[in-house]
C-alpha positions in Angstrom: 24.2 48.0 8.5 25.3 45.7 5.8 25.8 42.1 6.8 28.3 39.9 4.9 27.7 36.3 4.1 30.0 35.2 7.0 28.1 37.3 9.5 24.8 35.8 8.4 26.3 32.3 8.7 27.6 33.1 12.2 24.2 34.4 13.4 22.3 31.4 12.1 25.0 29.0 13.4 24.7 30.5 16.9 20.9 30.1 16.8 21.1 26.5 15.8 23.7 25.7 18.4 21.6 27.2 21.1 18.6 25.3 20.0 20.7 22.1 20.1 19.1 20.3 17.2 20.6 17.0 16.7 20.1 14.4 14.0 18.7 12.1 16.6 15.8 14.6 16.8 15.6 14.5 13.1 15.3 10.7 13.1 12.1 11.0 15.2 10.5 13.2 12.6 9.3 11.2 9.6 9.6 13.9 6.9 13.1 15.0 8.1 14.2 11.4 8.6 13.6 10.6 4.9 15.7 13.7 4.0 18.7 13.2 6.3 18.9 9.8 8.0 17.9 6.7 6.0 18.7 4.4 9.0 18.2 5.1 12.7 21.2 3.1 13.7 23.4 5.2 11.5 22.0 8.4 13.1 22.8 7.2 16.6 26.4 6.3 15.7 27.3 9.4 13.8 26.1 11.9 16.5 26.6 14.9 14.1 24.5 18.0 15.1 22.8 20.5 12.8 25.1 23.1 14.2 28.1 21.1 13.1 26.7 20.6 9.6 26.0 24.3 9.3 29.5 25.2 10.6 30.9 22.8 8.0 28.9 24.6 5.2 30.2 27.9 6.4 33.8 26.7 6.3 33.2 25.2 2.9 31.9 28.5 1.5 34.9 30.3 2.9 37.3 27.8 1.4 35.7 27.9 -2.0 35.9 31.7 -1.9 39.6 31.6 -1.1 40.4 28.7 -3.4 41.6 26.4 -0.6 39.9 23.3 -2.0 42.6 20.9 -0.7 41.9 22.2 2.8 38.2 21.5 2.2 38.8 17.8 1.3 41.1 17.3 4.3 38.5 18.8 6.6 35.7 16.6 5.4 38.0 13.5 5.5 39.0 14.1 9.0 35.4 14.8 10.1 33.7 11.7 8.6 36.6 9.2 9.1 37.2 10.1 12.7 34.2 8.0 13.9 33.8 4.2 13.3 31.4 3.2 10.6 28.2 1.5 11.7 28.1 -2.3 11.7 24.8 -3.8 10.9 24.2 -7.2 12.7 21.7 -8.3 10.1 20.6 -8.0 6.5 17.1 -7.3 5.1 17.1 -11.0 4.2 18.0 -12.4 7.6 16.2 -9.8 9.8 13.4 -11.3 11.8 10.2 -9.6 13.0 8.4 -10.3 16.2 5.0 -11.9 16.3 3.4 -8.6 17.3 4.9 -6.9 14.2 3.8 -9.6 11.9 0.3 -9.6 13.3 0.1 -5.8 13.0 1.0 -5.9 9.3 -1.4 -8.8 8.6 -4.3 -7.0 10.3 -3.6 -3.9 8.2 -3.4 -6.0 5.0 -6.7 -7.8 5.9 -8.4 -4.5 6.8 -7.4 -2.9 3.5 -8.6 -5.9 1.4 -11.9 -6.2 3.2 -12.5 -2.5 3.2 -11.4 -1.4 -0.3 -10.8 -4.3 -2.6 -13.6 -4.3 -5.1 -13.5 -8.0 -6.1 -12.6 -9.7 -2.8 -15.8 -11.8 -3.0 -16.0 -11.9 -6.8 -15.2 -15.7 -7.1 -15.5 -16.9 -3.5 -18.1 -16.3 -0.7 -17.3 -14.1 2.2 -17.1 -16.9 4.8 -14.5 -18.8 2.7 -12.3 -15.7 2.4 -12.6 -15.1 6.1 -11.5 -18.6 6.9 -8.4 -18.2 4.7 -7.5 -15.0 6.6 -8.0 -16.7 9.9 -5.9 -19.7 9.0 -3.0 -17.6 7.8 -3.2 -15.4 10.9 -3.0 -18.5 13.1 0.4 -19.4 11.5 2.0 -16.2 12.9 3.1 -17.8 16.1 6.9 -17.2 16.0 9.3 -14.5 14.7 9.8 -14.6 10.9 11.9 -13.1 8.2 10.2 -11.0 5.5 10.5 -14.0 3.1 8.9 -16.4 5.6 6.1 -13.9 6.3 5.4 -13.6 2.5 5.2 -17.4 2.3 2.3 -17.3 4.8 0.3 -14.4 3.2 1.0 -14.8 -0.5 -1.2 -17.9 -1.0 -4.1 -16.1 0.6 -3.7 -13.2 -1.8 -3.5 -15.6 -4.7 -6.7 -17.3 -3.8 -8.7 -14.1 -4.1 -8.6 -14.6 -7.9 -7.3 -11.1 -8.9 -4.3 -10.8 -11.1 -3.8 -7.1 -10.2 -3.5 -7.9 -6.5 -0.1 -9.1 -5.5 2.7 -8.8 -2.9 6.1 -7.3 -3.5 9.3 -7.3 -1.4 10.2 -4.3 0.8 12.5 -1.6 -0.6 15.3 -2.7 1.7 15.0 -6.3 0.6 15.0 -5.3 -3.0 18.0 -3.1 -2.6 19.9 -5.9 -0.9 19.1 -8.4 -3.5 20.4 -6.1 -6.2 23.8 -6.1 -4.5 23.6 -9.8 -3.7 21.7 -11.4 -6.6 20.3 -14.9 -6.5 22.4 -17.8 -7.6 21.7 -18.6 -11.2 19.5 -21.6 -11.8 21.3 -24.4 -13.6 18.9 -24.6 -16.6 16.4 -22.4 -18.3 13.0 -24.1 -17.6 10.1 -24.3 -20.0 6.7 -25.1 -18.4 4.3 -27.0 -20.8 1.2 -28.9 -19.8 2.2 -28.8 -16.2 5.5 -30.4 -16.9 9.1 -29.0 -16.8 11.6 -29.1 -19.6 15.1 -27.9 -20.2 15.0 -25.0 -22.6 18.7 -24.0 -22.2 21.6 -25.6 -20.3 23.5 -23.3 -17.9 25.5 -25.9 -16.1 29.0 -27.3 -16.5 27.6 -30.6 -17.6 27.3 -30.4 -21.4 25.5 -33.8 -21.6 22.2 -32.3 -20.5 20.0 -32.2 -23.6 17.6 -29.4 -24.5 14.1 -30.8 -24.3 14.8 -33.2 -21.5 12.0 -33.4 -19.0 12.8 -32.4 -15.4 11.4 -35.0 -13.0 12.8 -33.6 -9.7 14.9 -30.8 -8.3 16.9 -31.5 -5.2 14.7 -34.4 -4.5 11.4 -32.4 -4.9 9.1 -34.0 -7.5 8.4 -31.6 -10.4 4.6 -31.7 -10.3 4.1 -30.8 -6.6 6.9 -28.2 -6.8 5.1 -26.5 -9.8 1.8 -26.6 -7.9 3.6 -24.8 -5.0 4.9 -22.1 -7.4 1.3 -21.6 -8.7 0.2 -20.7 -5.2 2.4 -17.6 -5.3 1.3 -16.2 -8.7 -2.0 -14.3 -8.7 -4.3 -14.5 -11.7 -7.8 -13.6 -12.6 -10.4 -16.1 -11.4 -9.4 -19.7 -11.8 -7.0 -19.0 -14.7 -3.8 -21.1 -15.0 -2.4 -19.9 -18.3 -1.1 -16.7 -16.8 0.8 -18.6 -14.1 2.7 -20.8 -16.6 3.3 -17.7 -18.7 5.0 -16.0 -15.8 7.3 -19.0 -15.1 8.2 -19.1 -18.8 9.4 -15.6 -18.9 12.5 -16.1 -16.8 11.1 -16.2 -13.3 11.4 -19.9 -12.5 14.5 -19.5 -10.4 12.9 -16.7 -8.5 10.0 -18.8 -7.4 12.3 -21.7 -6.6 14.1 -19.4 -4.2 10.8 -18.1 -2.8 9.5 -21.6 -2.1 12.7 -23.4 -1.2 14.9 -20.7 0.4 16.5 -17.4 -0.7 19.9 -19.0 -1.1 18.7 -22.2 -2.6 20.4 -23.2 -5.8 19.5 -26.5 -7.5 22.5 -28.8 -7.2 20.8 -32.0 -8.1 18.4 -32.5 -11.0 16.7 -35.7 -12.2 16.0 -35.8 -15.9 14.4 -37.9 -18.5 16.3 -37.2 -21.7 15.0 -37.4 -25.3 15.9 -41.2 -25.4 13.8 -42.0 -22.3 16.9 -42.5 -20.1 16.4 -41.2 -16.5 19.5 -40.0 -14.7 20.3 -37.7 -11.7 23.1 -35.1 -12.0 24.9 -33.0 -9.5 26.7 -30.0 -10.9 27.8 -26.5 -10.5 26.3 -23.6 -12.5 28.2 -21.9 -15.3 27.3 -18.2 -15.4 30.3 -17.3 -17.5 28.9 -19.3 -20.5 25.3 -18.1 -20.3 24.6 -15.1 -18.0 21.7 -15.7 -15.7 18.5 -13.7 -16.3 18.1 -10.7 -14.1 15.1 -12.0 -12.3 14.6 -11.6 -8.6 12.0 -12.2 -6.0 10.7 -8.6 -6.3 10.2 -8.9 -10.1 6.8 -10.0 -11.3 5.3 -10.1 -14.8 2.4 -7.9 -14.0 0.8 -5.0 -15.7 2.4 -2.3 -13.5 6.0 -1.9 -12.5 7.0 -2.3 -8.9 7.1 0.8 -6.7 10.5 -0.2 -5.4 12.3 0.4 -8.6 12.7 3.3 -10.9 10.2 2.7 -13.8 11.9 1.1 -16.8 11.6 3.0 -20.1 8.9 1.9 -22.4 9.7 -0.5 -25.1 11.0 1.0 -28.2 8.2 1.6 -30.8 9.5 -1.1 -33.1 9.3 -3.6 -30.2 6.1 -2.3 -28.7 4.0 -2.1 -31.9 4.7 -3.2 -35.4 2.7 -3.3 -38.7 3.7 -5.0 -41.9 2.2 -6.7 -44.9 2.5 -10.4 -45.1 5.1 -11.8 -47.5 3.2 -15.1 -47.7 -0.1 -13.7 -48.7 -0.6 -10.2 -50.2 -4.1 -10.0 -48.9 -3.0 -10.2 -45.2 -1.7 -7.5 -42.9 -0.2 -8.1 -39.5 -0.3 -5.8 -36.5 1.8 -6.7 -33.4 0.7 -4.8 -30.2 2.9 -5.8 -27.3 1.5 -3.2 -24.9 -1.2 -0.6 -24.6 1.1 1.7 -22.6 3.3 4.4 -23.9 3.0 7.4 -26.2 2.1 7.3 -29.9 -0.3 4.4 -29.8 -3.3 6.2 -31.3 -1.1 7.7 -34.0 0.2 4.2 -34.8 -3.3 2.8 -35.1 -4.5 5.6 -37.4 -1.5 5.3 -39.7 -1.8 1.5 -39.8 -5.5 1.6 -40.8 -4.8 4.3 -43.3 -2.3 2.1 -44.9 -4.8 -0.8 -45.0 -7.5 1.5 -46.5 -5.0 2.6 -49.2 -4.2 -1.0 -50.2 -7.4 -2.5 -51.6 -5.9 -5.9 -51.7 -5.9 -6.4 -48.0 -8.8 -8.5 -46.9 -7.5 -10.0 -43.6 -5.9 -8.5 -40.5 -4.0 -10.5 -37.9 -3.6 -8.7 -34.5 -1.0 -10.3 -32.3 -1.8 -9.7 -28.6 0.5 -12.5 -27.2 2.4 -11.3 -24.2 0.5 -8.0 -24.1 0.1 -7.4 -20.3 -2.2 -4.5 -20.8 -1.8 -0.8 -20.1 -4.2 2.1 -20.8 -7.7 0.7 -21.2 -8.7 3.8 -23.2 -6.0 3.0 -25.8 -7.3 -0.6 -26.1 -10.9 0.7 -26.6 -9.6 3.0 -29.3 -8.2 0.1 -31.3 -11.5 -1.8 -30.8 -13.4 1.1 -32.3 -11.5 0.5 -35.6 -12.8 -3.0 -35.8 -16.4 -2.9 -34.3 -18.8 -1.5 -36.9 -21.6 -0.3 -34.5 -21.8 1.7 -31.3 -20.9 -0.5 -28.3 -20.7 -0.3 -24.6 -17.4 -1.4 -23.0 -18.4 -1.6 -19.3 -21.5 -1.9 -17.2 -19.7 -0.8 -14.1 -16.3 0.6 -13.0 -17.1 0.8 -9.3 -15.1 1.3 -6.1 -16.7 0.1 -2.8 -15.6 3.2 -0.9 -14.6 6.8 -1.7 -12.1 7.3 1.2 -10.1 4.6 2.9 -9.2 4.4 6.6 -5.6 3.4 5.8 -4.7 6.3 3.6 -1.4 7.1 5.2 0.0 3.7 4.0 -1.4 3.9 0.5 0.4 5.4 -2.4 -0.8 7.7 -5.3 -2.4 10.0 -2.8 -2.8 13.0 -5.2 -4.1 10.9 -8.1 -6.6 9.1 -5.8 -7.8 12.4 -4.4 -8.3 13.8 -7.8 -10.2 10.8 -9.1 -12.5 10.3 -6.1 -13.5 14.0 -5.8 -13.9 14.9 -9.5 -14.4 11.8 -11.5 -16.6 9.5 -9.4 -20.3 9.5 -8.5 -22.3 7.6 -6.0 -24.6 4.9 -7.4 -27.9 3.8 -6.0 -26.2 0.6 -4.8 -23.8 2.7 -2.7 -20.7 2.2 -4.8 -18.6 4.9 -6.4 -18.5 4.8 -10.2 -15.9 6.4 -12.5 -17.8 8.9 -14.6 -18.0 8.4 -18.3 -17.0 4.7 -18.3 -20.4 3.2 -19.1 -21.2 5.6 -22.0 -21.5 4.1 -25.6 -18.4 4.2 -27.8 -18.8 5.2 -31.4 -17.0 3.2 -34.1 -14.6 4.9 -36.4 -16.5 5.2 -39.7 -13.8 6.5 -41.9 -10.7 4.3 -41.8 -12.2 1.4 -39.8 -11.5 -2.2 -41.0 -14.5 -4.3 -41.9 -12.6 -7.4 -43.3 -11.7 -10.6 -41.6 -9.8 -10.4 -38.3 -7.7 -13.0 -36.4 -6.7 -12.3 -32.8 -3.6 -14.2 -31.5 -3.8 -14.6 -27.7 -2.0 -16.6 -24.9 -1.6 -16.6 -21.1 0.3 -13.3 -21.3 -2.7 -11.5 -22.8 -3.8 -9.7 -19.7 -5.7 -6.7 -18.3 -6.5 -4.1 -21.1 -5.4 -6.6 -23.7 -7.8 -9.2 -22.5 -10.6 -6.6 -22.3 -9.9 -5.7 -25.9 -10.0 -9.3 -27.1 -13.3 -10.0 -25.2 -15.1 -6.9 -26.5 -14.0 -7.4 -30.1 -14.9 -11.1 -30.1 -18.4 -10.5 -28.7 -19.2 -7.4 -30.8 -17.9 -8.7 -34.1 -18.3 -12.5 -33.8 -19.1 -12.9 -37.5 -15.7 -11.4 -38.6 -13.4 -12.2 -35.7 -11.6 -15.5 -35.0 -9.6 -15.9 -31.8 -6.6 -18.2 -32.1 -4.2 -19.5 -29.4 -4.7 -20.2 -25.7 -6.9 -18.8 -23.0 -6.0 -15.2 -22.0 -4.5 -14.6 -18.6 -7.0 -11.7 -18.0 -10.6 -12.3 -17.2 -13.1 -12.5 -20.0 -15.8 -10.6 -18.1 -13.6 -8.0 -16.5 -11.1 -7.6 -13.7 -10.2 -5.3 -10.8 -8.0 -2.4 -11.9 -8.2 1.1 -13.3 -6.3 2.5 -10.3 -4.0 0.1 -8.4 -1.8 1.9 -5.8 0.6 0.1 -3.4 0.0 -0.4 0.3 3.2 -0.4 2.4 2.9 -2.6 5.5 4.7 -0.4 8.1 6.5 -3.1 10.1 8.0 -5.3 7.4 7.8 -2.9 4.5 6.1 -5.6 2.3 4.0 -3.9 -0.4 0.6 -5.0 -1.5 -0.7 -3.9 -4.9 -4.4 -3.0 -4.3 -6.8 -2.3 -7.2 -9.6 0.0 -6.3 -12.2 -0.5 -9.1 -14.2 -3.5 -10.2 -14.6 -3.6 -13.9 -17.5 -5.5 -15.5 -17.6 -5.8 -19.2 -20.8 -5.2 -21.2 -21.0 -8.6 -22.8 -23.6 -11.4 -22.5 -23.3 -14.4 -20.2 -22.0 -15.0 -16.7 -18.5 -14.7 -15.4 -17.1 -18.2 -15.0 -13.7 -17.1 -13.7 -11.8 -17.8 -16.9 -10.1 -15.7 -19.6 -11.1 -15.3 -23.2 -11.2 -18.7 -24.8 -9.9 -19.2 -28.3 -12.2 -20.2 -31.1 -9.3 -22.2 -32.5 -7.1 -23.6 -29.8 -3.4 -24.2 -30.6 -1.3 -26.5 -28.5 2.5 -26.2 -28.4 5.0 -29.0 -28.3 8.5 -29.2 -26.8 10.1 -29.4 -30.3 8.2 -26.4 -31.5 9.3 -24.4 -28.4 12.9 -25.4 -28.8 13.0 -24.6 -32.5 11.1 -21.3 -32.1 8.2 -22.2 -34.3 5.1 -19.9 -34.3 2.3 -22.4 -34.4 -0.4 -19.7 -33.9 0.5 -17.8 -37.1 0.8 -21.1 -39.0 -2.7 -22.0 -37.9 -4.0 -18.7 -39.2 -2.5 -19.3 -42.7 -3.9 -22.8 -42.5 -7.4 -21.4 -41.9 -7.0 -19.0 -44.8 -6.2 -21.7 -47.3 
């Protein structure tokens, strides 16, 4: 007997109707809920059954076969418009969570950090860290919004001293803020020497001068306010340059909202202008003249992108890496490396050093690592092998405290972590789990390597793999390498990274970035909790920032004279 398509549909439809599968049943099954019902409230109010859906599909197929497309549209419109649309009494910004929910998420976060974080006690003793956790937990005595909850736990995460460990907004919070962006901050703020200055004026008051010092915002003195911001920005060890770098890259308004309220918009600023006159202004913002930067509370300047967003495409090659010969000095070549992520990096290095080898006049190489937030550590070591003239060891350990975690269901990157822990780790005598091959010596590149003078340009945005590169090159080629600029944001003796998945707290949806490996560099000395320090420090001034002067490169040419 030959069954037609309509007969098959009728049989399956009858079976599904008899089983009485409803979408409310689907909503209780996690894997099906993600496919069909993104919100449980919507499922209860629609009340559409599986049988109804299959029946609709059958009718659609018949209409398409007969060409009655208009009838199809009418049917769908009558079906989905016949019921009232769900009305949500709250938003992800205003939704509150019970004390029990907050405590549940906090306990999971603490358990994850104490169980799996490789550097939780790297800079602070165990009893101090436990006291921080206990003090924060004691504050969870009343229902809170997600933002209020983050205000409680983020300072604890920051005190760990790990720039790869940070908190991010939930997916629902992020989606809501995309549709309802933050109010634009009235001025672009430059942070310099723990002071705030106006870099650009966004307000309707044209008398505000660029370079004016901001003394207070809505009555909050600038210095205590800045210290509050720093409590929500994680960095390696005791480093401060990374914190100011983050605020200088368009995130000042985001942290103001985090500290002072999600809908806060500075209406009253107290300035000291360039003549020394102090005045307080109240004004409206002017987004039509200067569009606000697209920063939000979920955006952070960290080495990895947030899991709540689709990953942004890599920078274009001409932005990510550049190589050119200096027009001021024919013996100088300049290499700009903005990131160690992306494709084509090794090819770029090879071609650049081949160009240097072909030009016998080049005696000096300037490598600009400012704002390089890291990326692939293997790529950074490849670049180091062009500069170091002897075999060198990069790491003494890349160790995880555990192989398997008890909170695996809440932790991302499951397949990648499974692959690494089962095929690329080995147990050490100390009981940790070391990534294989990471402590082996690295051979220098003999043919095509550069043996001339090298200047490294660094700042607070030199982080993670970029900071590792700067530290290794400085210590292994100290006689030829000079570091110029400001302390790197990444640790000089290592960090916690290699694999950093995201832990989703089940009640609030807040996400914790959790590095799994402790990296210790093979360099002499003791870890003091700071980044790579420059051999030649360069201090910027407000006029230099406003005029766009590059004082670091100017210092290099001054040293070459």
